[in-house]
DRENLUMZA-600873 format. One line per 8 residues: number of its first residue (from 0); for each residue x, y, z of C-alpha. Coordinates in pm, 1 decimal, always signed. Example, Ala and Ser with C-alpha at 12.3 -4.5 7.8 and 13.67 -1.06 7.14 Angstrom:
<margus>
0	+1230.0,-450.0,+780.0; +1367.0,-106.0,+714.0
</margus>
This chain:
<margus>
0	-7851.6,+1123.1,-4597.7; -7706.2,+1433.3,-4331.8; -7718.4,+1779.3,-4488.0; -7423.6,+2018.7,-4461.3; -7321.5,+2120.6,-4171.8; -7524.7,+1910.1,-3939.4; -7355.8,+1746.7,-3677.4; -7426.2,+1354.4,-3727.9
8	-7460.2,+1239.7,-3383.1; -7256.9,+886.7,-3219.1; -7451.9,+683.2,-3003.9; -7347.3,+763.3,-2579.8; -7187.4,+415.0,-2502.1; -6951.9,+446.8,-2800.9; -6832.8,+766.5,-2738.8; -6814.9,+729.5,-2376.6
16	-6581.2,+434.5,-2480.7; -6395.8,+637.1,-2722.7; -6333.1,+895.6,-2464.5; -6225.8,+648.7,-2243.1; -5982.6,+467.4,-2441.2; -5627.2,+599.2,-2449.5; -5513.4,+846.3,-2710.8; -5355.5,+710.1,-3039.5
24	-5153.0,+1010.0,-3080.0; -5063.5,+1307.4,-2846.1; -5268.1,+1640.2,-2960.6; -5086.0,+1837.9,-3095.9; -5233.3,+2187.2,-2931.5; -5135.4,+2572.2,-2843.2; -5027.4,+2645.7,-2536.5; -5254.2,+2798.8,-2359.7
32	-5561.7,+2689.7,-2657.1; -5699.5,+2311.8,-2656.3; -5999.2,+2160.5,-2753.7; -6229.1,+2110.6,-2555.4; -6624.1,+2094.4,-2511.5; -6822.4,+2422.8,-2513.8; -6823.0,+2677.8,-2265.6; -7027.0,+2952.2,-2252.1
40	-7233.5,+2889.0,-2574.0; -7611.6,+2845.7,-2452.3; -7755.2,+2873.9,-2773.7; -7518.5,+2583.8,-2930.4; -7854.9,+2359.9,-2999.0; -7655.8,+2170.0,-3245.7; -7538.3,+1908.0,-3019.5; -7178.2,+1954.2,-3193.0
48	-6863.7,+1958.8,-2958.2; -6682.9,+2286.7,-3055.7; -6311.2,+2305.3,-3089.4; -6278.8,+2576.8,-2769.9; -6036.4,+2738.5,-2596.2; -6103.1,+2636.1,-2231.9; -5875.0,+2924.9,-2048.7; -6042.8,+3185.7,-1877.3
56	-6250.5,+3244.4,-2149.7; -6139.5,+3543.6,-2313.2; -6386.1,+3730.1,-2558.1; -6442.8,+3525.2,-2847.7; -6655.2,+3426.8,-3125.7; -6742.9,+3074.9,-3268.7; -6795.8,+2961.7,-3626.1; -6897.7,+2676.5,-3776.7
64	-6693.9,+2502.2,-3993.8; -6705.0,+2242.7,-4217.6; -6516.2,+1964.9,-4350.0; -6477.1,+1652.5,-4586.1; -6298.2,+1359.4,-4620.0; -6160.0,+1243.9,-4945.2; -5970.7,+920.5,-5053.7; -5583.9,+948.9,-5146.5
72	-5599.3,+751.2,-5407.8; -5870.9,+893.0,-5615.1; -5963.5,+1223.8,-5436.1; -6329.2,+1151.3,-5368.3; -6532.3,+1168.6,-5081.1; -6542.8,+872.6,-4815.6; -6844.0,+828.4,-4611.3; -6839.0,+677.7,-4245.3
80	-6527.7,+811.9,-4133.1; -6454.0,+847.7,-3746.4; -6320.5,+1218.5,-3722.5; -6173.5,+1315.0,-3375.9; -5946.6,+1559.3,-3228.7; -5635.0,+1459.1,-3034.0; -5757.1,+1466.7,-2669.6; -6102.3,+1242.7,-2795.7
88	-6316.8,+1598.0,-2733.6; -6466.3,+1588.6,-3037.2; -6577.0,+1317.4,-3253.7; -6839.9,+1327.3,-3564.1; -6879.9,+1036.7,-3896.4; -6880.0,+1190.3,-4230.4; -7199.6,+1166.7,-4405.0; -7224.4,+1011.8,-4744.5
96	-7050.0,+1271.7,-4923.1; -6771.2,+1262.4,-4679.1; -6877.9,+1580.3,-4527.5; -6851.3,+1709.9,-4128.4; -6900.1,+2014.4,-3953.8; -6779.9,+2117.5,-3654.6; -6775.8,+2484.1,-3466.5; -6440.7,+2661.7,-3409.6
104	-6401.1,+2951.2,-3138.6; -6165.9,+3250.1,-3193.3; -6030.2,+3496.4,-2963.5; -6126.1,+3837.3,-3031.9; -5807.2,+4054.3,-3165.6; -5737.5,+4336.9,-2897.6; -5727.9,+4624.8,-3069.4; -5419.4,+4764.3,-2906.5
112	-5172.5,+4464.9,-2945.7; -5296.9,+4338.7,-3330.6; -5047.3,+4033.7,-3288.0; -5079.0,+3945.1,-2929.1; -5038.0,+3596.0,-2915.1; -5196.3,+3397.7,-2598.0; -4972.2,+3096.2,-2599.0; -4669.4,+2944.8,-2699.8
120	-4666.1,+2773.0,-3034.2; -4724.2,+2369.4,-3073.6; -4342.4,+2369.8,-3228.5; -4103.9,+2642.1,-3175.5; -4137.5,+3024.4,-3077.8; -4078.6,+3066.4,-3461.8; -4363.3,+2908.9,-3590.7; -4792.9,+2970.7,-3634.0
128	-4776.1,+3237.4,-3370.3; -5124.0,+3362.2,-3458.1; -5289.8,+3036.8,-3583.4; -5480.0,+2795.4,-3379.1; -5350.4,+2433.1,-3479.8; -5615.1,+2125.2,-3447.9; -5538.0,+1753.6,-3486.0; -5789.2,+1549.1,-3652.7
136	-5741.4,+1176.4,-3630.4; -5919.0,+982.5,-3917.2; -6017.1,+630.0,-3891.7; -6213.0,+374.4,-4104.0; -6179.0,-22.7,-4122.6; -6045.4,-79.4,-4463.6; -5810.6,+283.1,-4458.6; -5482.9,+322.2,-4232.8
144	-5549.5,+557.6,-3975.6; -5443.8,+894.0,-4031.1; -5325.0,+1211.5,-3833.6; -5338.0,+1517.5,-3983.2; -5270.4,+1896.9,-3839.2; -5471.7,+2208.4,-3985.1; -5388.5,+2560.6,-3881.6; -5657.1,+2800.5,-3806.9
152	-5629.3,+3179.0,-3830.7; -5706.9,+3318.8,-3524.4; -5890.6,+3602.9,-3673.5; -6184.6,+3549.6,-3904.6; -6083.8,+3562.3,-4261.4; -6339.4,+3798.1,-4500.9; -6560.3,+3613.5,-4736.2; -6667.5,+3281.2,-4731.7
160	-6502.7,+3005.7,-4595.9; -6450.4,+2664.6,-4761.0; -6435.8,+2348.3,-4611.8; -6140.7,+2204.8,-4509.9; -6031.3,+1859.8,-4673.7; -5842.8,+1603.3,-4493.7; -5729.0,+1286.3,-4681.1; -5740.2,+941.5,-4600.9
168	-5565.5,+637.9,-4741.3; -5689.5,+270.7,-4854.7; -5527.3,-6.9,-4685.8; -5397.5,-316.0,-4857.7; -5422.9,-684.8,-4831.3; -5234.1,-977.5,-4871.6; -5452.6,-1318.0,-4910.8; -5302.6,-1703.5,-5012.1
176	-5267.3,-2000.5,-4937.0; -5088.3,-2249.5,-4761.7; -5006.3,-2604.9,-4897.6; -4772.8,-2958.1,-4811.6; -4628.7,-3108.1,-5050.2; -4629.9,-3427.8,-4850.7; -5005.8,-3382.2,-4748.2; -4914.1,-3329.2,-4395.0
184	-5183.6,-3133.0,-4218.6; -5048.3,-2759.8,-4183.5; -5311.0,-2684.6,-3967.9; -5085.7,-2508.6,-3689.4; -4903.0,-2287.3,-3989.4; -4904.5,-1887.3,-3937.2; -4795.0,-1613.8,-4199.3; -4546.0,-1355.8,-4060.1
192	-4526.4,-1045.3,-4227.5; -4225.3,-799.4,-4239.6; -4261.3,-479.6,-4328.7; -3995.2,-237.9,-4469.9; -3943.2,+66.1,-4277.4; -3642.3,+319.2,-4290.4; -3477.3,+420.1,-3975.2; -3201.6,+699.5,-4009.6
200	-3217.9,+642.8,-4356.3; -3180.8,+258.1,-4383.8; -3388.7,+19.6,-4491.4; -3455.6,-247.1,-4242.7; -3744.9,-536.9,-4218.3; -3960.0,-537.3,-3895.0; -4167.1,-818.6,-3815.5; -4563.5,-619.7,-3831.9
208	-4786.7,-863.8,-3768.8; -4901.1,-1252.5,-3836.6; -5225.2,-1427.9,-4053.3; -5354.2,-1721.3,-3941.8; -5386.5,-2045.2,-4169.9; -5765.8,-2129.4,-4184.3; -5885.1,-2490.5,-4178.0; -5926.6,-2478.9,-4608.2
216	-5557.4,-2349.0,-4626.0; -5592.0,-2007.7,-4707.3; -5502.6,-1661.8,-4512.3; -5576.4,-1315.4,-4495.8; -5386.0,-1019.1,-4359.8; -5608.2,-675.9,-4410.3; -5580.1,-362.2,-4310.4; -5211.7,-295.0,-4366.4
224	-4983.9,-33.8,-4492.0; -4952.2,-25.3,-4820.5; -4560.7,-62.7,-4864.6; -4334.8,-346.6,-4916.9; -4380.1,-696.9,-4712.2; -4188.9,-990.2,-4735.5; -4358.2,-1320.8,-4562.1; -4268.1,-1668.3,-4414.4
232	-4538.4,-1950.0,-4357.3; -4388.8,-2098.3,-4014.4; -4525.8,-2429.6,-3937.6; -4544.6,-2582.0,-3578.1; -4621.9,-2969.9,-3626.1; -4362.6,-3137.6,-3422.7; -4253.3,-3136.5,-3066.2; -3938.3,-2989.9,-3022.1
240	-3905.0,-3074.3,-2623.3; -3793.1,-3436.7,-2675.9; -3489.6,-3625.1,-2679.0; -3456.2,-3734.0,-3033.6; -3167.3,-3665.1,-3240.0; -3374.3,-3572.2,-3520.4; -3727.8,-3494.1,-3588.8; -3857.8,-3466.2,-3918.1
248	-4103.7,-3190.9,-3948.1; -4209.1,-2890.4,-4251.9; -3972.8,-2650.1,-4285.8; -4074.0,-2274.2,-4310.8; -4118.3,-2155.8,-4635.8; -4064.3,-1779.1,-4747.9; -4238.6,-1598.9,-5049.5; -4162.4,-1665.9,-5414.6
256	-3982.3,-1988.0,-5311.3; -3714.0,-1847.1,-5134.1; -3472.3,-2014.8,-4933.7; -3467.9,-1716.4,-4682.9; -3596.8,-1417.8,-4579.1; -3288.0,-1201.0,-4690.1; -3326.2,-1337.5,-5031.0; -3727.1,-1313.1,-5057.6
264	-3806.3,-1035.4,-5315.0; -4034.7,-761.2,-5163.1; -4409.7,-795.1,-5239.5; -4550.5,-429.9,-5269.6; -4907.3,-371.8,-5223.1; -5026.5,-35.8,-5308.3; -5348.8,+180.6,-5154.2; -5660.4,-54.5,-5155.6
272	-5473.9,-315.4,-5360.5; -5529.3,-687.4,-5281.8; -5214.9,-885.9,-5377.6; -5164.2,-1292.5,-5345.8; -4899.4,-1490.0,-5214.0; -4915.1,-1842.0,-5199.3; -4675.7,-2109.4,-5028.2; -4577.2,-2482.0,-5005.8
280	-4443.1,-2630.8,-4720.8; -4155.6,-2899.7,-4747.3; -4035.1,-3195.8,-4524.4; -3704.2,-3190.3,-4374.6; -3504.9,-3272.7,-4071.2; -3494.5,-3083.0,-3768.5; -3143.6,-3174.2,-3545.7; -3092.6,-3156.8,-3177.7
288	-2892.2,-2908.1,-3078.1; -2718.4,-2891.7,-2667.4; -2466.0,-2610.6,-2595.5; -2349.8,-2628.6,-2230.1; -2303.1,-2300.5,-2039.8; -2042.7,-2281.3,-1798.1; -2198.5,-2025.0,-1564.2; -2497.7,-2086.4,-1365.6
296	-2771.5,-1797.4,-1436.7; -3052.2,-1839.5,-1207.9; -3222.7,-1569.6,-1335.1; -3218.7,-1730.9,-1707.1; -3061.4,-1600.6,-2043.5; -3272.4,-1459.5,-2322.8; -3144.5,-1644.3,-2652.1; -3157.8,-1480.7,-2981.5
304	-3038.5,-1582.9,-3354.9; -2880.4,-1464.6,-3680.0; -3016.7,-1473.4,-3907.7; -3336.7,-1410.5,-3658.1; -3654.5,-1615.9,-3791.1; -3976.4,-1649.6,-3545.7; -3946.7,-2070.2,-3588.2; -3605.4,-2109.6,-3498.9
312	-3593.4,-2109.6,-3114.3; -3305.2,-2230.2,-2844.8; -3434.8,-2255.5,-2486.8; -3230.2,-2234.9,-2119.3; -3241.8,-2553.8,-1952.6; -3157.5,-2365.4,-1627.7; -3150.8,-2728.4,-1428.0; -2854.5,-2882.2,-1643.0
320	-2718.7,-2534.0,-1765.0; -2746.2,-2584.6,-2138.3; -2889.8,-2423.2,-2410.5; -3136.3,-2649.7,-2595.6; -3341.9,-2709.7,-2857.2; -3388.2,-2794.0,-3297.6; -3298.0,-2593.2,-3577.9; -3278.2,-2704.2,-3947.0
328	-2960.1,-2736.6,-4142.9; -2760.3,-2415.3,-4163.1; -2523.2,-2159.9,-4000.5; -2622.4,-1931.0,-3713.2; -2474.0,-1681.3,-3457.5; -2602.4,-1758.9,-3114.8; -2631.3,-1439.4,-2911.5; -2686.2,-1460.8,-2518.9
336	-2745.0,-1233.9,-2229.9; -2858.8,-1287.6,-1864.2; -3152.2,-1151.4,-1718.3; -2914.9,-1003.2,-1426.8; -2988.9,-1115.3,-1081.3; -3166.9,-959.4,-827.7; -3058.6,-616.0,-675.6; -2832.7,-661.7,-355.8
344	-2898.3,-464.8,-65.6; -2644.0,-348.3,+214.3; -2843.6,-250.1,+559.7; -2668.3,+55.7,+733.9; -2792.4,+115.8,+1094.7; -2757.6,+522.6,+1144.5; -2846.9,+581.1,+1533.0; -3163.0,+405.9,+1605.1
352	-3284.9,+387.0,+1254.5; -3172.2,+146.3,+978.1; -3121.7,+278.4,+630.0; -3137.7,+6.5,+322.6; -2962.8,+99.6,-24.7; -2830.4,-102.5,-305.5; -2506.9,-211.3,-299.9; -2424.3,-237.2,-696.4
360	-2542.4,-236.2,-997.6; -2634.0,-692.7,-1102.5; -2363.1,-760.1,-1375.2; -2516.8,-938.4,-1675.7; -2350.7,-1164.4,-1811.0; -2336.5,-1219.8,-2244.2; -2197.0,-1435.5,-2507.0; -2161.2,-1506.4,-2905.9
368	-2108.0,-1826.0,-3057.6; -2114.3,-1925.7,-3417.0; -2321.0,-2285.1,-3507.4; -2334.1,-2482.5,-3783.2; -2548.0,-2721.8,-3818.4; -2463.9,-3013.2,-4079.6; -2665.2,-3334.6,-4101.6; -2596.5,-3474.3,-3753.6
376	-2741.7,-3374.0,-3400.4; -2476.3,-3117.3,-3243.7; -2391.1,-3163.2,-2867.3; -2101.5,-2914.6,-2809.1; -1852.9,-3051.4,-2509.0; -1659.2,-2674.6,-2430.8; -1904.7,-2500.9,-2245.6; -1986.6,-2146.4,-2313.9
384	-1792.6,-1884.5,-2141.4; -2040.5,-1614.3,-2057.7; -1864.6,-1266.7,-1943.1; -1987.4,-929.8,-1787.7; -2137.0,-661.7,-2127.8; -1920.7,-468.4,-2225.5; -1897.5,-131.9,-2085.8; -1756.3,+157.4,-2289.7
392	-1661.9,+491.7,-2123.4; -1747.1,+791.4,-2320.0; -1508.0,+1090.2,-2266.9; -1664.8,+1458.3,-2381.6; -1416.4,+1760.8,-2463.6; -1505.2,+2115.3,-2480.6; -1322.0,+2291.7,-2756.1; -1477.6,+2632.1,-2798.4
400	-1423.7,+2902.2,-2990.9; -1739.9,+3140.8,-2874.9; -1605.7,+3193.1,-2497.3; -1888.8,+3487.6,-2411.1; -2115.6,+3256.7,-2250.4; -2000.2,+3172.2,-1909.0; -2280.2,+2890.1,-1836.0; -2161.9,+2712.7,-2173.1
408	-1771.0,+2720.4,-2040.8; -1857.4,+2611.8,-1676.7; -1663.6,+2262.1,-1663.8; -1968.1,+2099.0,-1451.3; -2235.9,+2196.6,-1653.2; -2365.6,+1890.4,-1860.6; -2580.5,+1989.2,-2166.7; -2559.8,+1676.4,-2348.9
416	-2727.0,+1305.9,-2347.4; -2563.9,+1004.3,-2558.6; -2692.8,+623.9,-2626.8; -2634.0,+340.2,-2868.5; -2932.4,+236.4,-3108.3; -2898.3,-82.1,-3310.4; -2845.4,-22.4,-3671.8; -3078.0,-355.9,-3739.6
424	-3348.3,-418.1,-3456.7; -3386.8,-785.2,-3608.5; -2994.5,-845.2,-3523.2; -2984.6,-940.8,-3193.3; -2778.3,-616.2,-3063.3; -2929.6,-533.8,-2711.0; -2863.0,-224.4,-2619.4; -2836.3,-244.6,-2160.8
432	-2818.1,+83.9,-1932.1; -2543.5,+211.3,-1819.1; -2404.9,+146.5,-1488.1; -2502.4,+388.9,-1243.1; -2225.0,+441.1,-980.1; -2429.7,+730.0,-817.0; -2773.4,+805.8,-853.5; -2680.4,+1141.6,-845.5
440	-2434.3,+1158.8,-1092.1; -2530.4,+1100.2,-1460.8; -2357.9,+786.1,-1699.3; -2067.2,+847.7,-1848.8; -2056.5,+504.9,-2054.4; -2271.1,+309.0,-2273.4; -2339.0,-61.8,-2234.5; -2473.5,-326.3,-2522.9
448	-2432.5,-679.6,-2649.7; -2226.0,-730.6,-2998.1; -2373.9,-567.4,-3276.2; -2336.9,-306.6,-3472.7; -2479.2,+49.4,-3364.5; -2512.0,+414.0,-3391.0; -2389.8,+641.7,-3139.5; -2667.4,+886.0,-3067.7
456	-2504.8,+1172.8,-2913.1; -2736.5,+1525.2,-2833.4; -2633.9,+1885.4,-2731.6; -2781.1,+2169.8,-2689.0; -2566.5,+2502.1,-2767.2; -2309.6,+2359.2,-2964.0; -2224.5,+2037.0,-3192.6; -2022.6,+1710.5,-3171.1
464	-1708.4,+1824.9,-3387.1; -1580.7,+1462.8,-3387.9; -1671.2,+1131.7,-3236.8; -1424.2,+844.2,-3252.2; -1370.2,+518.8,-3096.4; -1039.3,+331.3,-3137.8; -937.9,+471.6,-3479.6; -1292.3,+466.8,-3626.0
472	-1471.6,+780.6,-3718.0; -1841.5,+776.0,-3577.0; -1974.2,+1029.2,-3767.8; -1922.9,+853.2,-4050.7; -1898.9,+462.3,-3980.1; -2115.1,+233.3,-3716.4; -1999.5,+141.2,-3410.6; -1901.5,-265.3,-3419.6
480	-1919.9,-423.6,-3096.0; -1728.9,-781.5,-2994.8; -1866.7,-870.0,-2677.6; -1509.2,-1057.5,-2691.0; -1323.6,-786.8,-2691.3; -1267.1,-493.5,-2436.4; -1410.8,-201.0,-2642.9; -1237.5,+145.9,-2695.7
488	-1347.8,+456.5,-2498.9; -1566.7,+667.5,-2723.3; -1419.7,+1047.4,-2738.5; -1641.6,+1329.8,-2838.6; -1534.0,+1672.2,-2869.0; -1738.1,+1979.7,-2867.6; -1753.5,+2288.0,-3062.0; -1989.1,+2595.8,-3052.2
496	-1928.7,+2799.0,-3397.5; -2251.6,+2656.2,-3441.7; -2461.5,+2747.2,-3791.5; -2822.3,+2794.8,-3869.6; -3093.5,+2709.2,-4149.4; -3436.0,+2911.3,-4206.1; -3682.2,+2744.7,-4432.1; -3956.9,+2904.2,-4629.9
504	-4216.5,+2769.8,-4826.6; -4201.4,+2744.7,-5193.2; -4308.2,+3081.1,-5399.6; -4532.7,+2872.2,-5600.9; -4743.8,+2700.0,-5267.7; -4717.9,+3043.7,-5139.1; -4908.9,+3245.9,-5474.5; -5125.6,+2964.7,-5526.6
512	-5353.9,+3008.8,-5188.9; -5665.2,+3228.2,-5216.0; -5658.1,+3486.6,-5047.9; -5949.2,+3418.0,-4888.3; -5874.5,+3079.5,-4739.9; -5841.9,+3040.9,-4358.8; -5628.7,+2725.2,-4350.6; -5319.1,+2591.7,-4466.3
520	-5135.5,+2296.4,-4561.4; -4844.4,+2278.0,-4333.6; -4510.7,+2190.8,-4484.7; -4241.4,+1983.8,-4346.6; -3864.6,+2005.7,-4391.9; -3587.2,+1791.4,-4337.8; -3179.6,+1798.6,-4341.0; -3002.1,+1547.6,-4429.9
528	-2630.1,+1590.0,-4298.0; -2473.7,+1457.5,-4613.3; -2079.2,+1458.9,-4452.2; -2177.5,+1334.3,-4103.7; -2410.5,+999.5,-4258.5; -2411.9,+864.6,-3930.6; -2588.4,+1158.6,-3756.4; -2961.9,+1157.5,-3729.2
536	-3117.8,+1370.6,-4000.4; -3278.9,+1696.6,-3839.6; -3658.6,+1707.4,-3873.4; -3971.3,+1662.6,-4045.5; -3980.5,+2033.0,-3842.6; -4304.4,+2214.3,-3962.6; -4405.1,+2498.0,-4067.3; -4753.6,+2673.6,-4245.0
544	-4789.7,+2770.3,-4638.4; -4918.8,+3085.4,-4626.8; -4904.1,+3406.0,-4793.8; -4623.0,+3635.5,-4700.4; -4832.1,+3919.1,-4677.3; -5066.5,+3762.7,-4431.4; -4803.8,+3638.9,-4184.0; -4932.8,+3821.4,-3900.9
552	-5296.1,+3705.3,-3922.9; -5203.0,+3351.7,-4036.9; -4875.6,+3256.1,-3931.9; -4520.2,+3201.7,-4022.3; -4405.8,+3059.4,-4312.6; -4087.2,+2956.4,-4222.3; -3885.6,+2732.1,-3956.9; -3530.3,+2788.3,-3799.4
560	-3297.1,+2510.1,-3740.8; -3034.5,+2612.0,-3500.2; -2713.1,+2503.8,-3315.7; -2640.6,+2287.0,-3664.7; -2262.9,+2158.6,-3727.4; -2089.8,+2304.1,-3992.6; -2100.5,+2143.9,-4329.5; -2267.6,+1994.0,-4603.3
568	-2672.6,+1925.7,-4589.8; -2985.2,+1842.6,-4855.5; -3272.2,+1996.3,-4786.3; -3594.0,+1848.5,-4862.6; -3945.6,+1938.3,-4810.4; -4301.7,+1764.3,-4854.7; -4643.5,+1772.5,-4722.0; -4639.7,+1418.1,-4544.9
576	-4379.9,+1365.2,-4271.5; -4415.8,+1041.7,-4320.6; -4319.2,+1063.2,-4670.8; -4012.3,+1201.4,-4559.6; -3911.9,+961.6,-4280.3; -3935.2,+663.1,-4522.0; -3680.6,+802.2,-4730.8; -3398.2,+570.1,-4777.2
584	-3115.3,+792.7,-4821.4; -2862.0,+587.2,-4700.2; -2872.9,+403.5,-4991.0; -2613.5,+604.7,-5309.5; -2911.4,+480.7,-5561.9; -3170.5,+668.2,-5387.9; -2971.6,+975.3,-5260.9; -2815.9,+1053.1,-5612.3
592	-3215.2,+1027.5,-5705.9; -3339.3,+1288.1,-5422.7; -3051.7,+1585.0,-5460.4; -3225.2,+1720.7,-5769.2; -3562.5,+1732.1,-5527.5; -3443.4,+1995.3,-5279.3; -3172.7,+2182.8,-5223.8; -2794.6,+2132.5,-5100.9
600	-2659.0,+2366.0,-4838.2; -2326.5,+2419.9,-4723.7; -2257.2,+2577.1,-4365.6; -1966.6,+2744.1,-4225.6; -1919.9,+2812.8,-3835.0; -2132.2,+3052.4,-3733.4; -2341.5,+3083.0,-4072.6; -2689.3,+3186.6,-4078.0
608	-2866.9,+3127.9,-4412.3; -3195.4,+3124.6,-4557.3; -3361.3,+2860.0,-4766.4; -3654.6,+2832.3,-4989.0; -3736.8,+2423.6,-5049.7; -3919.6,+2297.9,-5330.2; -4189.2,+2033.0,-5224.4; -4108.9,+1676.9,-5364.2
616	-4330.8,+1486.6,-5568.0; -4549.2,+1251.0,-5332.8; -4660.5,+950.1,-5563.8; -4908.5,+840.2,-5300.5; -5088.3,+1172.8,-5260.0; -5319.5,+1293.1,-5458.9; -5262.9,+1644.6,-5668.8; -5516.0,+1822.7,-5421.2
624	-5287.1,+1757.2,-5144.5; -5086.7,+2052.0,-5333.6; -5387.9,+2304.2,-5238.0; -5407.2,+2523.6,-4900.5; -5645.2,+2379.9,-4673.6; -5564.7,+1957.7,-4728.2; -5340.3,+1767.3,-4527.7
</margus>
């Protein structure tokens, strides 16, 4: 057992490998303040690596601080957790009481400037100018990896310094069996797991991992993040490269005996839970598909199917210019896009020298065809005609009401960027790079294959007052691209009568923080634009939950969002930023339940407002996370 305050040393070879490994997450440290090995502390014989200020060694003090790692499930200490910092210069294993220790160096305050700040805050100029953020990373088998940032005061608090508390969440496990109704060996089977994630308020299913079936038919998927899953057992029991019109084999099986991934009910797995899911594979017919392609595509074709499931694969036969493979009965959309041709070059003599420059961007081709498979092989007679990937012009105009800034009015000033993002990454839509006609000129168009997209537009000092294409309001609806139809341009109008919101920590949290504490729990706030649903939420953005009377010593308990579009916003706050990012607020039922847990704000042009945001209840978080010093 390791006593409190004594560092548990790690083997040298392990530490060497750890330090050489790439960081999982970037360190969030204050500019000019980092976490690093001890310097100028000859009396440090503890074997610990202090959290350091490795700049020009200003006057500083070193404090021995203690921490404890607890489970988010039951708040009990967790032993043998690897605790590292974001830059991997500090590492420790917790003892059997979940404890670890470290040294923290603080600068000695300048008597002539008690509020001086030796650096730029990690998140914004408004956030915690007088505190040192330290990002800890927690790892242990059987638990999900966790990153937690703790803010330490730059000045040493009076009185005893309580240990910081960090939480780690037990991972989930899914086990089961895969059997066959015909007794056919199913040794070549894997179970693919689809995990529910939220992208900009929409829930989608993304393939996360796969578990190989063992010889006895069992499978085990461990170390999973808690959440909702769908499963599909994917067999591979016949050779699909032959010439037979019909091949019998094992069909894919979905959890709960469903017929498709869409119809399969989610399997919820909580922290520390083990859930069982069994499959029975059934035999069925796979029919040969042959789809000739009109153009010769030497560089090959990328082929995706909707619905997209791993076992349903078609391949491009470059010799015969045809798409070939086997599929079971059903309806599919086949999406094709070429890999592009080799870059063409022109050689221009220039005096005694030759200059080689690219002549133009290679044209990429695409097509989408519908395919119905009944009870026979499919051989298309008419070849699929490929056409260039649609290019959509983007035209931006300024309708500024504030004309005081000459730089904003400069017509040559480009203070914005844009792109497309598929609404569902599983549904075959592909965003391609714009055609660059002049490498010194930023693109004025977007390119994408057929699909449904969100038009992402970012600008500084202004906001997009309107975004339209073909009469469709892209602030309200996604952009639907049919790659066989010439798309309409996208028109964007910018305005600069922007508004701002300043978030404040809840007063209930501020009054509950002991005056002697030296750490604080970061609160994250997110603003959801209610009348611009196709725009991204703003945040989550972090700020400190510290008493306002200690703001000069600790940091600010607010965060300001600027350059906001006028309109209606729902402001939500929580301790866990991932919790906010996973809110499915595009679902009307979910949004209805979220509204009373936050604050609804209406902004007009040029308005500045302050909002105190209540903390949401986070079901997966223990009550101790509502206390200061707990991440």
